[in-house]
C-alpha positions as CSV (number, residue, x, y, z in Angstrom):
1,M,-27.1,11.2,-41.6
2,D,-26.5,8.4,-39.0
3,D,-27.2,9.4,-35.4
4,K,-26.0,6.1,-33.9
5,S,-23.2,6.5,-31.4
6,E,-20.4,4.0,-31.4
7,V,-20.5,1.5,-28.5
8,V,-17.1,0.7,-26.9
9,E,-16.8,-2.6,-25.2
10,P,-14.9,-2.8,-21.9
11,S,-11.4,-4.2,-22.2
12,K,-12.0,-6.7,-19.5
13,P,-15.1,-8.0,-17.8
14,R,-16.4,-5.9,-14.9
15,I,-16.5,-8.9,-12.6
16,F,-12.7,-9.0,-12.5
17,E,-12.6,-5.4,-11.3
18,I,-15.0,-6.2,-8.5
19,L,-13.5,-9.5,-7.4
20,G,-9.8,-9.0,-8.3
21,P,-8.4,-7.8,-5.0
22,G,-10.6,-10.2,-3.0
23,L,-9.6,-13.2,-5.2
24,V,-5.9,-12.4,-4.8
25,T,-6.3,-12.0,-1.0
26,G,-8.4,-15.1,-0.6
27,A,-6.1,-17.3,-2.8
28,S,-3.0,-16.3,-0.9
29,D,-4.8,-16.8,2.5
30,D,-3.7,-13.4,3.8
31,D,-5.4,-11.5,6.6
32,P,-5.9,-7.7,6.5
33,S,-3.1,-7.0,8.9
34,G,-0.8,-9.2,6.7
35,I,-1.7,-7.3,3.6
36,A,-0.8,-4.0,5.3
37,T,2.5,-5.4,6.4
38,Y,3.3,-6.8,3.0
39,S,2.5,-3.5,1.4
40,Q,4.8,-1.6,3.7
41,A,7.6,-4.1,3.2
42,G,7.1,-4.0,-0.6
43,A,7.2,-0.2,-0.6
44,Q,10.4,-0.2,1.5
45,F,12.4,-3.0,-0.2
46,G,10.9,-3.2,-3.6
47,Y,12.1,-6.2,-5.7
48,I,15.3,-6.8,-3.7
49,A,14.0,-10.0,-2.1
50,S,12.5,-11.4,-5.3
51,W,15.2,-14.1,-5.4
52,T,13.4,-15.8,-2.5
53,L,10.6,-16.8,-4.9
54,L,12.9,-19.4,-6.4
55,L,13.3,-21.0,-3.0
56,T,9.6,-20.9,-2.1
57,C,8.0,-22.2,-5.3
């Protein structure tokens, strides 16, 4: 009988879980108050203003 348990590897490196939100915030150069404002605007309007991405990219 084999008593070894099966080892499950994580689907992505743990470093991305730790640094993910900070990297996104730092890369976009947003401050904490801006993040709160953008979150509220996104919750209220959703994807309605996504067409503006074509103009800003």
